[in-house]
N, C-alpha and C positions, 0 to 999 in steps of 0.2 A: 368715612371722610377721606378725601384724597390728602396726600402729604402736605400740599400747599395750604389746605384749610386748617390743619393743626398749627402750622407756623403763623398763619394769619391770626388765629385765636391767641397765640402766645404774644404776637406783636401788639395786639390790642390790649392785652393784659399788662404788658410792659408800659405802654402809653399811660394807662390808668395808674400804674404804680408811680411813675415819674410825676404825674399830675398831682399826686398827694403832696409833693415837695415843691410845687410851683413851676415845674418844668412842663408847662402846657404848650400847645401849639402857638398860642398868642405870645407867650414869653419868648419862645424860640424865634418867632417872626420879629419881635421887637429888638432882640439882642443879636440876631443873625447867627445864633448858635444852632447846633444840631445834635441829635442823638443818633448813633448808628450802632449796628451790631457787627462786631469784628469776628466773632465765632459763635456758632450755635450748633448744638448736638441734640438731635431728636431721637428718643428711644420710644418705640411703640410697644406698650404693654397690652393694649386691647383697642379694638376699633370703636369708633363712634359713628352714628348714622344720622342722616338728615332728620332734624326734629328732636334729637336727644338734647336734654337740658344738661349743660356742662358748666363747670366753674374752674378757674385756674388759680392755684395758690402760688404766690410769688414770695420767695425767700431771699433776702439780702445776705449774701455770703461774705462779701468783702467790699471795701469802699476806699478810694483815695481821691485826691483832687481831680483826677481826670477819668477814673474808671469805676464802674460798678460791676460786681459779679453777682449774678442772680441765678437761682434755680427755680424754674417754673414747672409745676406739675398740674396736669389737667385731670379732672375727675368727672365722670358722669354722675349726675345728681341722684340717679336711681340705684347706684352701686358704690362700692368703695374703690372701684377700679379707676 
């Protein structure tokens, strides 16, 4: 996978995470609020290829009224990597 594809997968996982708490695209449209990434660091441990089944674990590290700090880890479903 190209680097942009990893970040796209992380972005979609983040959207799913926020949707668990009601911060859906519909809510953001209604309230005119937005969610954005101020900083992202991507470390590559192994490559994924087209067709690989993957999942992303999302861990909430810190939270306040305006910020969330998340750690996202991508795994290939066929390995522990």
